[in-house]
C-alpha positions as CSV (number, residue, x, y, z in Angstrom):
1,X,0.0,0.0,0.0
2,X,2.8,2.4,0.9
3,X,4.7,1.6,-2.2
4,X,1.6,2.2,-4.4
5,X,0.9,5.6,-2.8
6,X,4.5,6.7,-3.2
7,X,4.4,5.7,-6.9
8,X,1.2,7.7,-7.4
9,X,2.6,10.7,-5.7
10,X,5.7,10.5,-7.8
11,X,3.7,10.3,-11.0
12,X,1.6,13.3,-9.9
13,X,4.8,15.4,-9.4
14,X,6.2,14.7,-12.8
15,X,5.3,15.3,-16.4
16,X,2.9,17.9,-17.8
17,X,1.2,18.7,-14.5
18,X,4.5,19.7,-12.9
19,X,5.5,21.6,-16.0
20,X,2.3,23.6,-15.9
21,X,2.8,24.4,-12.2
22,X,6.2,25.7,-12.9
23,X,4.8,28.0,-15.7
24,X,2.2,29.4,-13.4
25,X,4.8,30.0,-10.7
26,X,7.1,31.8,-13.1
27,X,4.2,33.9,-14.5
28,X,3.2,35.1,-11.0
29,X,6.8,35.9,-10.1
30,X,7.6,37.8,-13.3
31,X,4.3,39.7,-13.3
32,X,4.8,40.7,-9.7
33,X,8.2,42.3,-10.7
34,X,6.3,44.8,-12.8
35,X,7.7,47.1,-15.5
36,X,11.3,46.5,-16.5
37,X,13.9,49.3,-16.3
38,X,13.9,51.7,-19.3
39,X,16.1,50.5,-22.1
40,X,17.4,53.5,-24.1
41,X,17.6,53.4,-27.9
42,X,21.0,53.5,-29.5
43,X,20.3,56.6,-31.5
44,X,18.0,59.6,-31.2
45,X,15.1,60.1,-33.6
46,X,16.9,61.0,-36.8
47,X,16.2,62.0,-40.4
48,X,18.3,59.3,-42.2
49,X,16.4,56.5,-40.5
50,X,13.1,58.2,-41.3
51,X,14.1,58.6,-44.9
52,X,14.8,54.8,-45.2
53,X,11.6,53.9,-43.4
54,X,9.4,56.2,-45.4
55,X,10.9,55.0,-48.7
56,X,10.5,51.3,-47.7
57,X,6.9,51.8,-46.7
58,X,6.0,54.2,-49.5
59,X,5.0,56.9,-47.1
60,X,5.5,60.3,-48.8
61,X,4.1,62.5,-46.1
62,X,6.4,65.6,-46.2
63,X,6.0,66.4,-42.5
64,X,8.5,63.6,-41.9
65,X,11.3,64.7,-44.2
66,X,10.7,68.2,-45.6
67,X,11.7,70.8,-43.0
68,X,10.2,73.7,-44.9
69,X,6.9,72.0,-45.4
70,X,6.8,70.8,-41.8
71,X,7.3,74.3,-40.5
72,X,4.0,75.3,-42.2
73,X,2.1,72.2,-40.9
74,X,0.1,71.8,-37.7
75,X,3.3,70.3,-36.2
76,X,5.4,73.4,-36.7
77,X,8.4,71.3,-37.5
78,X,9.7,67.8,-38.5
79,X,8.1,64.8,-36.8
80,X,8.7,61.1,-37.0
81,X,6.1,58.6,-38.3
82,X,4.2,57.3,-35.2
83,X,4.5,53.7,-36.4
84,X,8.3,54.0,-36.1
85,X,8.1,54.0,-32.3
86,X,9.5,50.5,-32.0
87,X,12.3,51.3,-34.5
88,X,14.1,53.7,-32.1
89,X,14.7,51.1,-29.4
90,X,15.6,48.1,-31.6
91,X,18.8,46.4,-30.4
92,X,20.3,45.7,-33.8
93,X,21.8,42.4,-34.9
94,X,23.5,41.6,-31.6
95,X,21.4,43.1,-28.9
96,X,22.6,43.1,-25.3
97,X,19.9,41.1,-23.3
98,X,18.4,43.0,-20.5
99,X,18.6,41.1,-17.2
100,X,15.1,42.1,-16.1
101,X,13.4,41.6,-19.5
102,X,10.1,39.8,-18.6
103,X,9.6,38.5,-22.1
104,X,13.0,36.8,-22.0
105,X,12.4,35.4,-18.6
106,X,8.9,34.1,-19.4
107,X,9.8,32.5,-22.7
108,X,12.8,30.8,-21.0
109,X,10.4,29.3,-18.4
110,X,8.1,28.0,-21.1
111,X,11.1,26.6,-23.1
112,X,12.1,24.7,-19.9
113,X,8.5,23.3,-19.6
114,X,8.7,22.0,-23.2
115,X,6.8,24.8,-25.0
116,X,9.6,25.6,-27.4
117,X,7.8,26.9,-30.5
118,X,6.5,30.4,-30.9
119,X,4.2,32.4,-33.1
120,X,3.1,36.0,-32.7
121,X,-0.7,36.4,-32.7
122,X,-1.5,40.1,-32.6
123,X,-0.5,43.5,-31.3
124,X,-2.2,46.9,-30.8
125,X,-0.2,50.2,-30.8
126,X,-1.3,53.4,-29.2
127,X,0.5,56.7,-30.0
128,X,0.2,59.5,-27.4
129,X,2.1,62.1,-29.5
130,X,4.4,62.6,-32.4
131,X,8.1,62.2,-31.8
132,X,10.4,65.1,-32.7
133,X,13.7,64.7,-34.5
134,X,16.5,64.6,-32.0
135,X,14.5,63.2,-29.1
136,X,15.9,60.2,-27.2
137,X,13.5,57.3,-26.7
138,X,13.6,54.5,-24.1
139,X,11.3,51.4,-23.7
140,X,10.0,49.3,-20.8
141,X,8.4,45.9,-20.9
142,X,5.8,44.4,-18.5
143,X,4.2,41.0,-18.5
144,X,0.5,41.6,-18.2
145,X,-1.0,38.1,-18.5
146,X,-0.2,34.4,-19.1
147,X,-3.1,32.2,-20.1
148,X,-3.0,28.4,-20.5
149,X,-2.5,25.7,-21.2
150,X,-4.7,26.0,-24.3
151,X,-5.4,23.6,-27.1
152,X,-4.7,25.3,-30.5
153,X,-4.4,24.3,-34.1
154,X,-0.6,24.3,-33.6
155,X,-0.6,22.3,-30.4
156,X,-1.0,22.9,-26.7
157,X,0.4,26.2,-25.6
158,X,0.3,29.4,-23.5
159,X,-0.6,32.9,-24.6
160,X,1.7,35.7,-23.3
161,X,0.5,39.3,-23.2
162,X,3.1,42.0,-22.8
163,X,2.9,45.7,-22.6
164,X,5.7,47.9,-24.1
165,X,5.8,51.6,-23.2
166,X,8.1,54.1,-25.0
167,X,9.2,57.1,-23.0
168,X,11.0,60.4,-23.7
169,X,12.4,61.2,-20.3
170,X,9.4,60.4,-18.0
171,X,6.7,61.0,-20.6
172,X,5.0,58.0,-22.1
173,X,4.8,58.7,-25.9
174,X,3.6,55.3,-27.3
175,X,2.4,51.9,-26.1
176,X,2.1,48.4,-27.6
177,X,0.1,45.4,-26.4
178,X,1.9,42.4,-27.9
179,X,0.6,38.8,-27.7
180,X,2.3,35.6,-28.7
181,X,1.7,31.9,-28.4
182,X,4.4,29.6,-27.0
183,X,3.4,26.0,-27.9
184,X,4.5,22.4,-27.7
185,X,4.4,21.0,-31.2
186,X,2.1,18.0,-31.6
187,X,3.6,14.6,-32.3
188,X,4.3,13.9,-36.0
189,X,5.2,16.1,-38.9
190,X,2.0,18.1,-38.9
191,X,0.6,20.1,-35.9
192,X,-2.7,18.9,-34.5
193,X,-5.7,20.3,-36.3
194,X,-9.0,20.8,-34.4
195,X,-12.2,19.7,-35.9
196,X,-13.3,22.2,-38.6
197,X,-16.1,24.5,-37.6
198,X,-18.9,25.3,-40.1
199,X,-18.2,28.6,-42.0
200,X,-20.7,31.2,-43.1
201,X,-21.7,31.5,-46.7
202,X,-19.2,33.3,-48.9
203,X,-20.0,36.1,-51.2
204,X,-17.8,34.5,-53.8
205,X,-17.6,31.0,-55.3
206,X,-14.0,30.3,-54.2
207,X,-13.6,27.2,-51.9
208,X,-12.9,28.0,-48.3
209,X,-11.3,25.0,-46.6
210,X,-11.2,25.3,-42.8
211,X,-8.7,23.9,-40.4
212,X,-10.0,25.6,-37.2
213,X,-11.3,28.9,-36.0
214,X,-9.6,31.7,-38.0
215,X,-7.9,34.7,-36.2
216,X,-10.3,37.6,-36.5
217,X,-9.4,41.3,-36.7
218,X,-10.1,43.7,-33.9
219,X,-12.9,46.2,-34.6
220,X,-12.9,49.6,-32.9
221,X,-14.5,53.0,-33.5
222,X,-11.8,54.0,-36.1
223,X,-12.3,50.8,-38.2
224,X,-16.0,50.0,-37.7
225,X,-17.0,51.8,-40.9
226,X,-14.6,49.7,-42.9
227,X,-16.0,46.4,-41.6
228,X,-19.6,47.6,-42.1
229,X,-18.6,48.3,-45.7
230,X,-17.1,44.8,-46.3
231,X,-20.3,43.3,-44.9
232,X,-22.2,45.3,-47.5
233,X,-19.8,44.3,-50.3
234,X,-18.0,47.7,-50.4
235,X,-14.3,48.5,-50.0
236,X,-14.4,51.7,-48.1
237,X,-11.3,53.9,-47.8
238,X,-10.9,56.6,-45.2
239,X,-10.9,60.2,-46.6
240,X,-10.2,63.3,-44.5
241,X,-13.3,65.5,-44.1
242,X,-11.2,68.6,-44.4
243,X,-8.4,68.1,-47.0
244,X,-9.6,65.0,-48.8
245,X,-6.5,62.9,-48.1
246,X,-7.1,59.2,-48.6
247,X,-5.5,56.8,-46.1
248,X,-5.4,53.2,-45.2
249,X,-5.2,51.7,-42.6
250,X,-7.7,54.2,-41.0
251,X,-6.9,56.3,-38.0
252,X,-8.5,59.0,-35.8
253,X,-6.6,62.0,-37.2
254,X,-5.5,63.1,-40.7
255,X,-1.7,63.0,-40.9
256,X,-1.8,65.8,-43.5
257,X,-3.9,68.5,-41.8
258,X,-4.7,67.1,-38.4
259,X,-8.5,67.1,-38.8
260,X,-10.4,64.5,-36.7
261,X,-13.6,64.2,-38.8
262,X,-12.9,61.5,-41.3
263,X,-15.3,60.4,-44.1
264,X,-14.8,57.7,-46.6
265,X,-15.2,56.8,-50.3
266,X,-16.1,53.4,-51.8
267,X,-13.2,52.2,-53.9
268,X,-13.8,50.6,-57.3
269,X,-12.0,47.5,-56.1
270,X,-9.4,47.3,-58.8
271,X,-5.6,47.5,-58.4
272,X,-2.3,45.9,-58.9
273,X,-0.1,43.7,-56.7
274,X,2.5,46.0,-55.2
275,X,4.2,43.4,-53.0
276,X,3.3,39.9,-51.8
277,X,4.5,37.0,-49.6
278,X,3.7,33.2,-49.8
279,X,3.1,31.7,-46.4
280,X,4.0,27.9,-46.2
281,X,4.5,27.3,-42.5
282,X,3.4,27.1,-39.7
283,X,-0.2,26.2,-40.2
284,X,-2.7,29.0,-39.6
285,X,-6.1,28.3,-38.1
286,X,-8.8,28.6,-40.7
287,X,-6.5,28.8,-43.7
288,X,-5.2,26.4,-46.4
289,X,-1.5,26.6,-47.2
290,X,0.3,27.9,-49.1
291,X,-1.4,31.2,-48.7
292,X,-0.6,34.3,-50.7
293,X,-0.9,37.7,-48.9
294,X,-0.8,40.6,-51.3
295,X,-0.3,44.3,-50.8
296,X,-2.5,45.8,-53.5
297,X,-2.2,49.4,-54.8
298,X,-5.7,50.5,-55.6
299,X,-6.6,52.6,-58.6
300,X,-7.4,55.3,-56.0
301,X,-3.7,55.3,-54.9
302,X,-3.8,53.7,-51.5
303,X,-2.6,50.2,-50.6
304,X,-4.7,47.5,-49.0
305,X,-3.5,44.1,-47.6
306,X,-5.5,40.9,-48.2
307,X,-5.4,37.3,-49.3
308,X,-4.9,36.6,-53.0
309,X,-7.0,33.6,-54.3
310,X,-7.7,32.1,-57.7
311,X,-4.1,31.8,-58.9
312,X,-1.2,29.5,-58.3
313,X,1.4,31.1,-56.0
314,X,4.2,30.5,-58.6
315,X,2.2,32.7,-61.1
316,X,1.8,35.7,-58.8
317,X,4.0,38.7,-59.8
318,X,4.4,42.4,-59.0
319,X,2.0,44.4,-61.2
320,X,-0.7,41.6,-61.5
321,X,-4.1,43.2,-62.1
322,X,-6.5,42.1,-59.4
323,X,-10.0,42.9,-58.2
324,X,-11.6,42.6,-54.8
325,X,-14.2,40.1,-53.6
326,X,-15.6,39.5,-50.1
327,X,-15.5,36.4,-48.0
328,X,-17.7,36.1,-44.9
329,X,-15.9,34.6,-42.0
330,X,-18.5,34.8,-39.3
331,X,-21.6,36.9,-38.4
332,X,-19.5,40.0,-37.7
333,X,-16.5,39.8,-40.0
334,X,-16.4,39.8,-43.8
335,X,-12.8,40.0,-45.2
336,X,-11.8,41.7,-48.4
337,X,-9.7,39.4,-50.6
338,X,-8.2,39.6,-54.1
339,X,-8.3,37.5,-57.2
340,X,-6.9,38.1,-60.7
341,X,-8.9,40.6,-62.6
342,X,-10.9,39.4,-65.6
343,X,-11.1,41.7,-68.6
344,X,-14.6,43.2,-68.9
345,X,-15.6,42.5,-65.3
């Protein structure tokens, strides 16, 4: 009897249960430590880096690079693109690890427990103000939440939610919620796939194979009009109510004149492939691989990201003429997708 009880106790204290207990303990310890110490960027906000970033992204806003124009704008001088917040504190090719980095500590604890694979799931950025050229930026990191273990299409794993805050001196200028999944790959060559869930009717005839619940976009007050449009079969592009500037993705304030009363126009839905990637691995819930993601430059001049269907990935090329179609994912979300444009349609 004693021998049997000891064996049962030993079995309870080993394996997945013990691993999960260690993950919970690490999460509590790291969360309790709070925000890491500020890690300063290597260089101040500078024009050469902004030039490179704006060229790579195709952002021609002159308030970032043209001093004379910027002087006459609402900013009264040069500013940096808000989306570059993370750029100023990147550590380069050989970053020096911070000893109190909560992300590094938590991922190490999960690696130790056997959750060795990782995939980013989503992030949300908030910009409190524009950065000025010459300002020095520092960043802190905080572990906000660890949830798991969860069964996913990739295998059993844990979701980590971290909060990055960028500072100039003691002023918070930008924040980012970043979430990733650390998972233990399923046995075999292919990750486990949950039973497919029924999908809503599509507004196009393309097949829509399902391998699990797809990741859905976040809908907020700035983007609600866009998703209302896709549900109605319209590709809506934000337009400034004052100066008429078209922009995508949408935002609360015009980057050209500073107005905060956006309107929209309905795009014709035609464009050309400006850039694209072909995703082969890892598997993505709700998607059949390989999957082509295309950045399409619309006839109206703005660029919109979406899945490209109806063509072999090897035949996709820059400049391919495409048209939009809409695919219903669930009762709330209808995604805009692309397919090769047919003459006369």
